[in-house]
Backbone and ligand atoms as CSV (ligand in chain L), in Angstrom:
chain,resi,resn,atom,element,x,y,z
A,1,UNK,N,N,0.831,-1.207,0.000
A,1,UNK,CA,C,0.000,0.000,0.000
A,1,UNK,C,C,0.868,1.261,0.000
A,2,UNK,N,N,1.919,1.293,0.855
A,2,UNK,CA,C,2.753,2.495,0.889
A,2,UNK,C,C,3.780,2.464,-0.240
A,3,UNK,N,N,4.090,3.641,-0.778
A,3,UNK,CA,C,4.982,3.743,-1.928
A,3,UNK,C,C,6.117,4.679,-1.570
A,4,UNK,N,N,7.349,4.321,-1.988
A,4,UNK,CA,C,8.510,5.135,-1.587
A,4,UNK,C,C,9.354,5.542,-2.790
A,5,UNK,N,N,8.708,5.846,-3.948
A,5,UNK,CA,C,9.525,6.147,-5.108
A,5,UNK,C,C,9.860,7.629,-5.247
A,6,UNK,N,N,9.318,8.497,-4.420
A,6,UNK,CA,C,9.932,9.794,-4.210
A,6,UNK,C,C,10.412,9.759,-2.768
A,7,UNK,N,N,11.040,10.815,-2.292
A,7,UNK,CA,C,11.696,10.686,-0.991
A,7,UNK,C,C,10.709,10.715,0.173
A,8,UNK,N,N,9.480,11.073,-0.109
A,8,UNK,CA,C,8.442,11.105,0.933
A,8,UNK,C,C,7.438,9.986,0.652
A,9,UNK,N,N,7.016,9.340,1.706
A,9,UNK,CA,C,6.061,8.245,1.572
A,9,UNK,C,C,4.662,8.782,1.235
A,10,UNK,N,N,4.008,8.128,0.316
A,10,UNK,CA,C,2.595,8.432,0.081
A,10,UNK,C,C,1.864,7.097,-0.080
A,11,UNK,N,N,0.561,7.143,-0.255
A,11,UNK,CA,C,-0.237,5.920,-0.187
A,11,UNK,C,C,-1.241,5.884,-1.332
A,12,UNK,N,N,-1.435,4.672,-1.882
A,12,UNK,CA,C,-2.378,4.520,-2.992
A,12,UNK,C,C,-3.245,3.304,-2.729
A,13,UNK,N,N,-4.514,3.411,-3.057
A,13,UNK,CA,C,-5.380,2.239,-2.961
A,13,UNK,C,C,-6.569,2.431,-3.898
A,14,UNK,N,N,-6.996,1.353,-4.539
A,14,UNK,CA,C,-8.196,1.423,-5.372
A,14,UNK,C,C,-9.393,1.079,-4.508
A,15,UNK,N,N,-10.327,2.008,-4.451
A,15,UNK,CA,C,-11.500,1.855,-3.591
A,15,UNK,C,C,-12.754,2.011,-4.458
A,16,UNK,N,N,-13.409,0.893,-4.768
A,16,UNK,CA,C,-14.615,0.975,-5.608
A,16,UNK,C,C,-15.696,1.799,-4.902
A,17,UNK,N,N,-16.528,2.462,-5.700
A,17,UNK,CA,C,-17.608,3.262,-5.090
A,17,UNK,C,C,-18.959,2.825,-5.639
A,18,UNK,N,N,-19.984,3.210,-4.911
A,18,UNK,CA,C,-21.340,2.833,-5.287
A,18,UNK,C,C,-21.823,3.737,-6.427
A,19,UNK,N,N,-22.870,3.263,-7.117
A,19,UNK,CA,C,-23.488,4.062,-8.179
A,19,UNK,C,C,-24.043,5.364,-7.620
A,20,UNK,N,N,-24.558,5.294,-6.403
A,20,UNK,CA,C,-25.130,6.489,-5.770
A,20,UNK,C,C,-24.072,7.575,-5.587
A,21,UNK,N,N,-22.874,7.157,-5.142
A,21,UNK,CA,C,-21.791,8.125,-4.939
A,21,UNK,C,C,-21.371,8.728,-6.285
A,22,UNK,N,N,-21.242,7.865,-7.293
A,22,UNK,CA,C,-20.876,8.322,-8.635
A,22,UNK,C,C,-21.886,9.352,-9.138
A,23,UNK,N,N,-23.170,9.019,-9.016
A,23,UNK,CA,C,-24.223,9.925,-9.486
A,23,UNK,C,C,-24.179,11.237,-8.709
A,24,UNK,N,N,-23.990,11.129,-7.402
A,24,UNK,CA,C,-23.942,12.327,-6.566
A,24,UNK,C,C,-22.817,13.255,-7.034
A,25,UNK,N,N,-21.635,12.694,-7.219
A,25,UNK,CA,C,-20.480,13.523,-7.618
A,25,UNK,C,C,-20.732,14.137,-8.996
A,26,UNK,N,N,-21.248,13.310,-9.911
A,26,UNK,CA,C,-21.465,13.795,-11.283
A,26,UNK,C,C,-22.519,14.899,-11.341
A,27,UNK,N,N,-23.439,14.900,-10.386
A,27,UNK,CA,C,-24.544,15.857,-10.433
A,27,UNK,C,C,-24.294,17.145,-9.651
A,28,UNK,N,N,-23.144,17.269,-9.029
A,28,UNK,CA,C,-22.870,18.498,-8.279
A,28,UNK,C,C,-22.605,19.657,-9.235
A,29,UNK,N,N,-23.109,20.820,-8.843
A,29,UNK,CA,C,-22.907,22.013,-9.665
A,29,UNK,C,C,-21.467,22.511,-9.466
A,30,UNK,N,N,-20.769,22.692,-10.570
A,30,UNK,CA,C,-19.385,23.166,-10.491
A,30,UNK,C,C,-19.266,24.541,-11.134
A,31,UNK,N,N,-18.329,25.321,-10.653
A,31,UNK,CA,C,-18.030,26.607,-11.271
A,31,UNK,C,C,-16.994,26.396,-12.367
A,32,UNK,N,N,-17.204,27.078,-13.486
A,32,UNK,CA,C,-16.284,26.918,-14.611
A,32,UNK,C,C,-15.113,27.887,-14.484
A,33,UNK,N,N,-13.921,27.329,-14.574
A,33,UNK,CA,C,-12.707,28.138,-14.527
A,33,UNK,C,C,-11.860,27.802,-15.750
A,34,UNK,N,N,-10.865,28.656,-16.028
A,34,UNK,CA,C,-9.985,28.400,-17.178
A,34,UNK,C,C,-9.193,27.114,-16.989
A,35,UNK,N,N,-8.825,26.829,-15.762
A,35,UNK,CA,C,-7.958,25.681,-15.520
A,35,UNK,C,C,-8.730,24.382,-15.344
A,36,UNK,N,N,-9.837,24.445,-14.628
A,36,UNK,CA,C,-10.711,23.262,-14.500
A,36,UNK,C,C,-12.008,23.669,-13.804
A,37,UNK,N,N,-13.062,22.844,-13.930
A,37,UNK,CA,C,-14.331,23.135,-13.266
A,37,UNK,C,C,-14.249,22.572,-11.849
A,38,UNK,N,N,-14.696,23.340,-10.867
A,38,UNK,CA,C,-14.639,22.825,-9.499
A,38,UNK,C,C,-15.651,23.518,-8.594
A,39,UNK,N,N,-15.788,22.991,-7.395
A,39,UNK,CA,C,-16.646,23.641,-6.390
A,39,UNK,C,C,-15.815,23.953,-5.148
A,40,UNK,N,N,-14.588,24.383,-5.386
A,40,UNK,CA,C,-13.653,24.642,-4.287
A,40,UNK,C,C,-14.082,25.841,-3.436
A,41,UNK,N,N,-14.544,26.892,-4.100
A,41,UNK,CA,C,-14.795,28.154,-3.382
A,41,UNK,C,C,-16.232,28.286,-2.914
A,42,UNK,N,N,-16.709,27.304,-2.195
A,42,UNK,CA,C,-18.073,27.433,-1.681
A,42,UNK,C,C,-18.048,28.145,-0.326
A,43,UNK,N,N,-19.168,28.794,0.022
A,43,UNK,CA,C,-19.248,29.502,1.299
A,43,UNK,C,C,-19.485,28.526,2.448
A,44,UNK,N,N,-20.406,27.608,2.199
A,44,UNK,CA,C,-20.749,26.613,3.227
A,44,UNK,C,C,-20.129,25.291,2.831
A,45,UNK,N,N,-19.578,24.521,3.793
A,45,UNK,CA,C,-19.080,23.191,3.436
A,45,UNK,C,C,-20.202,22.327,2.859
A,46,UNK,N,N,-19.906,21.568,1.838
A,46,UNK,CA,C,-20.879,20.645,1.242
A,46,UNK,C,C,-20.900,19.386,2.114
A,47,UNK,N,N,-21.785,19.406,3.106
A,47,UNK,CA,C,-21.767,18.354,4.119
A,47,UNK,C,C,-22.037,16.974,3.504
A,48,UNK,N,N,-22.912,16.961,2.524
A,48,UNK,CA,C,-23.232,15.671,1.895
A,48,UNK,C,C,-22.009,15.097,1.180
A,49,UNK,N,N,-21.258,15.982,0.513
A,49,UNK,CA,C,-20.029,15.522,-0.153
A,49,UNK,C,C,-19.023,15.008,0.879
A,50,UNK,N,N,-18.887,15.738,1.982
A,50,UNK,CA,C,-17.960,15.305,3.031
A,50,UNK,C,C,-18.380,13.943,3.585
A,51,UNK,N,N,-19.665,13.811,3.905
A,51,UNK,CA,C,-20.151,12.563,4.520
A,51,UNK,C,C,-20.009,11.375,3.573
A,52,UNK,N,N,-20.436,11.561,2.328
A,52,UNK,CA,C,-20.406,10.439,1.371
A,52,UNK,C,C,-18.966,10.055,1.027
A,53,UNK,N,N,-18.085,11.041,0.944
A,53,UNK,CA,C,-16.682,10.762,0.626
A,53,UNK,C,C,-16.007,10.044,1.791
A,54,UNK,N,N,-16.340,10.488,2.987
A,54,UNK,CA,C,-15.787,9.859,4.181
A,54,UNK,C,C,-16.201,8.387,4.257
A,55,UNK,N,N,-17.462,8.130,3.903
A,55,UNK,CA,C,-17.968,6.758,3.933
A,55,UNK,C,C,-17.152,5.872,2.981
A,56,UNK,N,N,-16.782,6.439,1.847
A,56,UNK,CA,C,-15.991,5.687,0.862
A,56,UNK,C,C,-14.562,5.425,1.351
A,57,UNK,N,N,-13.945,6.484,1.880
A,57,UNK,CA,C,-12.496,6.454,2.088
A,57,UNK,C,C,-12.068,6.149,3.520
A,58,UNK,N,N,-13.024,6.100,4.433
A,58,UNK,CA,C,-12.692,5.918,5.856
A,58,UNK,C,C,-11.818,4.686,6.136
A,59,UNK,N,N,-12.127,3.502,5.595
A,59,UNK,CA,C,-11.270,2.345,5.896
A,59,UNK,C,C,-9.821,2.555,5.437
A,60,UNK,N,N,-9.636,3.172,4.289
A,60,UNK,CA,C,-8.293,3.460,3.762
A,60,UNK,C,C,-7.567,4.440,4.683
A,61,UNK,N,N,-8.247,5.526,5.051
A,61,UNK,CA,C,-7.621,6.522,5.926
A,61,UNK,C,C,-7.260,5.898,7.276
A,62,UNK,N,N,-8.163,5.068,7.790
A,62,UNK,CA,C,-7.880,4.427,9.092
A,62,UNK,C,C,-6.657,3.514,8.994
A,63,UNK,N,N,-6.580,2.766,7.899
A,63,UNK,CA,C,-5.453,1.840,7.684
A,63,UNK,C,C,-4.131,2.619,7.636
A,64,UNK,N,N,-4.126,3.731,6.904
A,64,UNK,CA,C,-2.909,4.552,6.815
A,64,UNK,C,C,-2.608,5.188,8.166
A,65,UNK,N,N,-3.646,5.653,8.856
A,65,UNK,CA,C,-3.465,6.280,10.164
A,65,UNK,C,C,-2.782,5.339,11.145
A,66,UNK,N,N,-3.217,4.098,11.164
A,66,UNK,CA,C,-2.595,3.104,12.062
A,66,UNK,C,C,-1.126,2.939,11.697
A,67,UNK,N,N,-0.850,2.831,10.411
A,67,UNK,CA,C,0.538,2.674,9.941
A,67,UNK,C,C,1.403,3.860,10.372
A,68,UNK,N,N,0.829,5.071,10.317
A,68,UNK,CA,C,1.595,6.281,10.648
A,68,UNK,C,C,1.610,6.575,12.146
A,69,UNK,N,N,0.829,5.835,12.900
A,69,UNK,CA,C,0.828,6.008,14.357
A,69,UNK,C,C,-0.154,7.039,14.866
A,70,UNK,N,N,-1.199,7.316,14.068
A,70,UNK,CA,C,-2.231,8.245,14.525
A,70,UNK,C,C,-3.441,7.456,15.029
A,71,UNK,N,N,-4.173,8.092,15.931
A,71,UNK,CA,C,-5.347,7.413,16.494
A,71,UNK,C,C,-6.618,7.733,15.708
A,72,UNK,N,N,-6.735,8.975,15.247
A,72,UNK,CA,C,-7.938,9.351,14.506
A,72,UNK,C,C,-7.636,10.486,13.528
A,73,UNK,N,N,-8.657,10.868,12.806
A,73,UNK,CA,C,-8.480,11.947,11.838
A,73,UNK,C,C,-9.823,12.627,11.613
A,74,UNK,N,N,-9.775,13.794,11.019
A,74,UNK,CA,C,-10.988,14.467,10.595
A,74,UNK,C,C,-10.849,14.889,9.141
A,75,UNK,N,N,-11.944,14.747,8.400
A,75,UNK,CA,C,-11.952,15.242,7.020
A,75,UNK,C,C,-12.218,16.741,7.088
A,76,UNK,N,N,-11.238,17.534,6.677
A,76,UNK,CA,C,-11.312,18.987,6.855
A,76,UNK,C,C,-12.094,19.636,5.718
A,77,UNK,N,N,-11.837,19.175,4.506
A,77,UNK,CA,C,-12.495,19.782,3.346
A,77,UNK,C,C,-12.468,18.784,2.192
A,78,UNK,N,N,-13.483,18.831,1.351
A,78,UNK,CA,C,-13.477,18.017,0.123
A,78,UNK,C,C,-14.113,18.831,-0.984
A,79,UNK,N,N,-13.646,18.630,-2.185
A,79,UNK,CA,C,-14.194,19.353,-3.325
A,79,UNK,C,C,-14.058,18.485,-4.569
A,80,UNK,N,N,-14.727,18.896,-5.623
A,80,UNK,CA,C,-14.754,18.127,-6.878
A,80,UNK,C,C,-14.022,18.933,-7.953
A,81,UNK,N,N,-13.279,18.226,-8.814
A,81,UNK,CA,C,-12.658,18.894,-9.959
A,81,UNK,C,C,-12.955,18.085,-11.218
A,82,UNK,N,N,-13.469,18.756,-12.216
A,82,UNK,CA,C,-13.739,18.127,-13.511
A,82,UNK,C,C,-12.861,18.794,-14.570
A,83,UNK,N,N,-12.070,17.963,-15.258
A,83,UNK,CA,C,-11.131,18.471,-16.258
A,83,UNK,C,C,-11.679,18.196,-17.649
A,84,UNK,N,N,-11.855,19.266,-18.413
A,84,UNK,CA,C,-12.162,19.094,-19.829
A,84,UNK,C,C,-10.845,19.145,-20.606
A,85,UNK,N,N,-10.947,18.978,-21.935
A,85,UNK,CA,C,-9.736,18.977,-22.760
A,85,UNK,C,C,-8.957,20.286,-22.561
A,86,UNK,N,N,-7.684,20.187,-22.260
A,86,UNK,CA,C,-6.847,21.379,-22.071
A,86,UNK,C,C,-6.812,21.889,-20.639
A,87,UNK,N,N,-7.746,21.414,-19.815
A,87,UNK,CA,C,-7.725,21.825,-18.406
A,87,UNK,C,C,-6.494,21.248,-17.706
A,88,UNK,N,N,-6.041,21.909,-16.657
A,88,UNK,CA,C,-4.838,21.476,-15.954
A,88,UNK,C,C,-4.880,21.994,-14.518
A,89,UNK,N,N,-3.891,21.629,-13.734
A,89,UNK,CA,C,-3.738,22.232,-12.403
A,89,UNK,C,C,-2.255,22.526,-12.187
A,90,UNK,N,N,-1.959,23.799,-12.030
A,90,UNK,CA,C,-0.574,24.236,-11.817
A,90,UNK,C,C,0.051,23.558,-10.608
A,91,UNK,N,N,1.373,23.592,-10.572
A,91,UNK,CA,C,2.115,23.103,-9.410
A,91,UNK,C,C,1.639,23.836,-8.145
A,92,UNK,N,N,1.290,23.068,-7.115
A,92,UNK,CA,C,0.813,23.688,-5.872
A,92,UNK,C,C,0.984,22.729,-4.697
A,93,UNK,N,N,0.836,23.260,-3.507
A,93,UNK,CA,C,0.717,22.435,-2.301
A,93,UNK,C,C,-0.612,22.826,-1.656
A,94,UNK,N,N,-1.099,22.015,-0.732
A,94,UNK,CA,C,-2.392,22.351,-0.119
A,94,UNK,C,C,-2.219,23.194,1.132
A,95,UNK,N,N,-1.382,22.768,2.017
A,95,UNK,CA,C,-1.163,23.493,3.272
A,95,UNK,C,C,0.283,23.248,3.686
A,96,UNK,N,N,0.703,23.907,4.753
A,96,UNK,CA,C,1.981,23.515,5.356
A,96,UNK,C,C,1.736,23.292,6.842
A,97,UNK,N,N,0.648,22.629,7.132
A,97,UNK,CA,C,0.234,22.416,8.520
A,97,UNK,C,C,0.644,21.008,8.953
A,98,UNK,N,N,1.158,20.898,10.147
A,98,UNK,CA,C,1.585,19.603,10.682
A,98,UNK,C,C,0.397,18.629,10.707
A,99,UNK,N,N,0.654,17.400,10.376
A,99,UNK,CA,C,-0.343,16.329,10.443
A,99,UNK,C,C,-1.479,16.466,9.423
A,100,UNK,N,N,-1.289,17.277,8.425
A,100,UNK,CA,C,-2.280,17.406,7.353
A,100,UNK,C,C,-1.884,16.510,6.182
A,101,UNK,N,N,-2.827,15.772,5.630
A,101,UNK,CA,C,-2.608,15.015,4.407
A,101,UNK,C,C,-3.673,15.409,3.387
A,102,UNK,N,N,-3.363,15.226,2.133
A,102,UNK,CA,C,-4.294,15.556,1.055
A,102,UNK,C,C,-4.548,14.313,0.220
A,103,UNK,N,N,-5.685,14.291,-0.447
A,103,UNK,CA,C,-5.984,13.119,-1.276
A,103,UNK,C,C,-6.588,13.524,-2.612
A,104,UNK,N,N,-6.431,12.622,-3.571
A,104,UNK,CA,C,-7.054,12.753,-4.887
A,104,UNK,C,C,-7.715,11.418,-5.190
A,105,UNK,N,N,-9.020,11.434,-5.402
A,105,UNK,CA,C,-9.802,10.208,-5.598
A,105,UNK,C,C,-10.399,10.261,-7.001
A,106,UNK,N,N,-10.000,9.303,-7.832
A,106,UNK,CA,C,-10.422,9.336,-9.241
A,106,UNK,C,C,-11.826,8.741,-9.380
A,107,UNK,N,N,-12.755,9.550,-9.836
A,107,UNK,CA,C,-14.146,9.111,-10.002
A,107,UNK,C,C,-14.409,8.685,-11.436
A,108,UNK,N,N,-13.807,9.384,-12.387
A,108,UNK,CA,C,-13.964,8.994,-13.791
A,108,UNK,C,C,-12.722,9.425,-14.557
A,109,UNK,N,N,-12.356,8.620,-15.549
A,109,UNK,CA,C,-11.168,8.930,-16.352
A,109,UNK,C,C,-11.172,8.045,-17.591
A,110,UNK,N,N,-10.295,8.350,-18.530
A,110,UNK,CA,C,-10.067,7.503,-19.697
A,110,UNK,C,C,-8.554,7.353,-19.854
A,111,UNK,N,N,-8.146,6.660,-20.893
A,111,UNK,CA,C,-6.712,6.515,-21.201
A,111,UNK,C,C,-6.071,7.871,-21.481
A,112,UNK,N,N,-6.895,8.853,-21.870
A,112,UNK,CA,C,-6.375,10.174,-22.222
A,112,UNK,C,C,-6.385,11.159,-21.059
A,113,UNK,N,N,-6.811,10.692,-19.888
A,113,UNK,CA,C,-6.829,11.597,-18.723
A,113,UNK,C,C,-5.409,11.838,-18.224
A,114,UNK,N,N,-5.141,13.060,-17.823
A,114,UNK,CA,C,-3.797,13.397,-17.338
A,114,UNK,C,C,-3.461,12.689,-16.042
A,115,UNK,N,N,-2.182,12.443,-15.867
A,115,UNK,CA,C,-1.680,11.831,-14.637
A,115,UNK,C,C,-1.619,12.879,-13.530
A,116,UNK,N,N,-1.548,12.391,-12.299
A,116,UNK,CA,C,-1.239,13.252,-11.151
A,116,UNK,C,C,0.277,13.223,-10.979
A,117,UNK,N,N,0.922,14.371,-11.012
A,117,UNK,CA,C,2.378,14.438,-10.816
A,117,UNK,C,C,2.677,14.798,-9.366
A,118,UNK,N,N,3.422,13.936,-8.695
A,118,UNK,CA,C,3.874,14.234,-7.328
A,118,UNK,C,C,5.373,14.522,-7.373
A,119,UNK,N,N,5.800,15.553,-6.674
A,119,UNK,CA,C,7.217,15.940,-6.680
A,119,UNK,C,C,7.787,15.865,-5.267
A,120,UNK,N,N,9.099,15.785,-5.199
A,120,UNK,CA,C,9.757,15.837,-3.899
A,120,UNK,C,C,9.562,17.219,-3.266
A,121,UNK,N,N,9.554,17.292,-1.935
A,121,UNK,CA,C,9.480,18.598,-1.270
A,121,UNK,C,C,10.622,19.486,-1.749
A,122,UNK,N,N,10.325,20.764,-1.923
A,122,UNK,CA,C,11.357,21.688,-2.381
A,122,UNK,C,C,11.347,21.918,-3.878
A,123,UNK,N,N,10.620,21.043,-4.627
A,123,UNK,CA,C,10.517,21.269,-6.066
A,123,UNK,C,C,9.830,22.610,-6.299
A,124,UNK,N,N,10.229,23.432,-7.244
A,124,UNK,CA,C,11.162,23.167,-8.340
A,124,UNK,C,C,12.595,23.572,-8.029
A,125,UNK,N,N,12.913,23.876,-6.789
A,125,UNK,CA,C,14.256,24.359,-6.462
A,125,UNK,C,C,15.251,23.229,-6.240
A,126,UNK,N,N,14.768,22.097,-5.709
A,126,UNK,CA,C,15.697,21.077,-5.255
A,126,UNK,C,C,15.769,19.840,-6.132
A,127,UNK,N,N,14.721,19.531,-6.869
A,127,UNK,CA,C,14.713,18.281,-7.622
A,127,UNK,C,C,13.731,18.395,-8.780
A,128,UNK,N,N,14.042,17.732,-9.886
A,128,UNK,CA,C,13.118,17.777,-11.019
A,128,UNK,C,C,12.344,16.484,-11.158
A,129,UNK,N,N,12.575,15.531,-10.272
A,129,UNK,CA,C,11.941,14.230,-10.434
A,129,UNK,C,C,10.454,14.288,-10.085
A,130,UNK,N,N,9.637,13.726,-10.946
A,130,UNK,CA,C,8.199,13.648,-10.671
A,130,UNK,C,C,7.746,12.199,-10.730
A,131,UNK,N,N,6.895,11.829,-9.832
A,131,UNK,CA,C,6.232,10.534,-9.912
A,131,UNK,C,C,4.881,10.774,-10.563
A,132,UNK,N,N,4.654,10.127,-11.715
A,132,UNK,CA,C,3.402,10.332,-12.442
A,132,UNK,C,C,2.442,9.199,-12.108
A,133,UNK,N,N,1.317,9.546,-11.558
A,133,UNK,CA,C,0.344,8.529,-11.159
A,133,UNK,C,C,-0.786,8.486,-12.171
A,134,UNK,N,N,-0.862,7.323,-12.844
A,134,UNK,CA,C,-1.857,7.162,-13.915
A,134,UNK,C,C,-3.254,7.030,-13.299
A,135,UNK,N,N,-4.205,7.801,-13.789
A,135,UNK,CA,C,-5.545,7.702,-13.212
A,135,UNK,C,C,-6.206,6.359,-13.513
A,136,UNK,N,N,-6.843,5.810,-12.521
A,136,UNK,CA,C,-7.673,4.606,-12.676
A,136,UNK,C,C,-8.923,4.874,-11.864
A,137,UNK,N,N,-10.060,4.449,-12.360
A,137,UNK,CA,C,-11.303,4.704,-11.639
A,137,UNK,C,C,-11.224,4.056,-10.255
A,138,UNK,N,N,-11.491,4.845,-9.230
A,138,UNK,CA,C,-11.472,4.342,-7.851
A,138,UNK,C,C,-10.126,4.477,-7.158
A,139,UNK,N,N,-9.104,4.938,-7.865
A,139,UNK,CA,C,-7.786,5.056,-7.244
A,139,UNK,C,C,-7.728,6.296,-6.341
A,140,UNK,N,N,-7.370,6.071,-5.089
A,140,UNK,CA,C,-7.188,7.197,-4.165
A,140,UNK,C,C,-5.707,7.306,-3.821
A,141,UNK,N,N,-5.139,8.486,-3.984
A,141,UNK,CA,C,-3.749,8.753,-3.621
A,141,UNK,C,C,-3.765,9.714,-2.435
A,142,UNK,N,N,-3.075,9.324,-1.377
A,142,UNK,CA,C,-3.041,10.118,-0.141
A,142,UNK,C,C,-1.596,10.519,0.124
A,143,UNK,N,N,-1.351,11.807,0.317
A,143,UNK,CA,C,0.029,12.282,0.434
A,143,UNK,C,C,0.104,13.468,1.398
A,144,UNK,N,N,1.282,13.712,1.990
A,144,UNK,CA,C,1.417,14.860,2.890
A,144,UNK,C,C,1.064,16.153,2.158
A,145,UNK,N,N,0.365,17.038,2.857
A,145,UNK,CA,C,-0.189,18.240,2.214
A,145,UNK,C,C,0.888,19.163,1.643
A,146,UNK,N,N,2.136,19.000,2.103
A,146,UNK,CA,C,3.192,19.914,1.642
A,146,UNK,C,C,3.869,19.417,0.364
A,147,UNK,N,N,3.472,18.255,-0.151
A,147,UNK,CA,C,4.100,17.747,-1.387
A,147,UNK,C,C,3.636,18.570,-2.581
A,148,UNK,N,N,4.577,19.141,-3.347
A,148,UNK,CA,C,4.173,19.825,-4.578
A,148,UNK,C,C,3.542,18.818,-5.547
A,149,UNK,N,N,2.462,19.221,-6.203
A,149,UNK,CA,C,1.821,18.328,-7.184
A,149,UNK,C,C,1.138,19.157,-8.260
A,150,UNK,N,N,0.859,18.485,-9.377
A,150,UNK,CA,C,0.256,19.184,-10.509
A,150,UNK,C,C,-0.460,18.183,-11.407
A,151,UNK,N,N,-1.264,18.726,-12.313
A,151,UNK,CA,C,-1.919,17.917,-13.351
A,151,UNK,C,C,-1.649,18.591,-14.689
A,152,UNK,N,N,-1.025,17.844,-15.609
A,152,UNK,CA,C,-0.710,18.392,-16.932
A,152,UNK,C,C,-1.994,18.605,-17.739
A,153,UNK,N,N,-1.920,19.388,-18.833
A,153,UNK,CA,C,-3.123,19.605,-19.654
A,153,UNK,C,C,-3.787,18.285,-20.038
A,154,UNK,N,N,-5.082,18.229,-19.810
A,154,UNK,CA,C,-5.852,16.998,-19.971
A,154,UNK,C,C,-6.232,16.787,-21.447
A,155,UNK,N,N,-6.411,15.521,-21.832
A,155,UNK,CA,C,-6.690,15.249,-23.248
A,155,UNK,C,C,-8.069,14.640,-23.476
A,156,UNK,N,N,-8.927,14.611,-22.453
A,156,UNK,CA,C,-10.306,14.162,-22.666
A,156,UNK,C,C,-11.247,15.149,-21.966
A,157,UNK,N,N,-12.538,14.847,-21.972
A,157,UNK,CA,C,-13.490,15.714,-21.270
A,157,UNK,C,C,-14.056,15.014,-20.041
A,158,UNK,N,N,-13.349,14.005,-19.571
A,158,UNK,CA,C,-13.920,13.067,-18.607
A,158,UNK,C,C,-13.311,13.166,-17.209
A,159,UNK,N,N,-12.034,13.513,-17.116
A,159,UNK,CA,C,-11.311,13.389,-15.837
A,159,UNK,C,C,-12.069,14.080,-14.693
A,160,UNK,N,N,-12.505,13.271,-13.726
A,160,UNK,CA,C,-13.320,13.765,-12.609
A,160,UNK,C,C,-12.738,13.232,-11.309
A,161,UNK,N,N,-12.445,14.108,-10.377
A,161,UNK,CA,C,-11.869,13.664,-9.108
A,161,UNK,C,C,-12.565,14.337,-7.926
A,162,UNK,N,N,-12.466,13.677,-6.784
A,162,UNK,CA,C,-12.779,14.337,-5.512
A,162,UNK,C,C,-11.451,14.504,-4.797
A,163,UNK,N,N,-11.187,15.707,-4.343
A,163,UNK,CA,C,-9.946,15.987,-3.653
A,163,UNK,C,C,-10.274,16.555,-2.279
A,164,UNK,N,N,-9.318,16.517,-1.375
A,164,UNK,CA,C,-9.593,17.071,-0.053
A,164,UNK,C,C,-8.401,16.968,0.869
A,165,UNK,N,N,-8.642,17.382,2.110
A,165,UNK,CA,C,-7.597,17.361,3.138
A,165,UNK,C,C,-8.116,16.669,4.382
A,166,UNK,N,N,-7.217,15.930,5.041
A,166,UNK,CA,C,-7.569,15.357,6.336
A,166,UNK,C,C,-6.528,15.810,7.362
A,167,UNK,N,N,-6.925,15.847,8.602
A,167,UNK,CA,C,-5.977,16.181,9.684
A,167,UNK,C,C,-5.912,15.029,10.666
A,168,UNK,N,N,-4.708,14.502,10.834
A,168,UNK,CA,C,-4.510,13.372,11.766
A,168,UNK,C,C,-4.441,13.894,13.190
A,169,UNK,N,N,-4.809,13.019,14.118
A,169,UNK,CA,C,-4.654,13.320,15.542
A,169,UNK,C,C,-4.028,12.134,16.246
A,170,UNK,N,N,-3.162,12.429,17.212
A,170,UNK,CA,C,-2.497,11.354,17.989
A,170,UNK,C,C,-3.474,10.753,18.995
L,1,FE2,FE,FE,-4.000,19.642,-5.092
C-alpha cells in the first residue's frame, strides 16, 4: 500500500464506489474556470459531499493512520474537480500544517486523462523528479499536504476527481 519512489512516503489504494456516490459527484454544480471546473470556493461546506466521501475512504484513511501512528483523523475539506480537454492544475501544495494530508480520488477517467504528478518537497528548487500517477477509476492517492503536485493539460473531457484534506490526531 505504501509507496517510496519519491523521498516522501505516500499511499495509494483502489477503492470501488457505489453508483449512488458516482451519481452524486457527477450531479454536483461546479463553477467553470480556465484551468478546471470545481466547487472549491463554496461559502458553506458541502456536508453531503464530506459525509459520502468519508464513507468511501474511511477504511483506507484508518489503515494509513494506524501505519503512521495516529489514532484518529478528521476530514477537513473536500471538493470536486472536472477536467475538460486542455484543463490542468498548476504546481501547488495544499497546506503547510503539521499532520495534514491531502488526497485525490479518481471518479472517472479515460486513457487520455492526465496523470497526477507528485514531486519531492522543495521542487522546483531542489529536484526535477516527478512521480506520475496514472488515473484509474477508484484510485485514491493520499500524500502529505506539503508535497508539490500538478496535473498536466488533460486530453479528454472526462477526468473527474474528488480531492480534499484530512488532519490526523495522535
Ligand atoms: Fe491539489
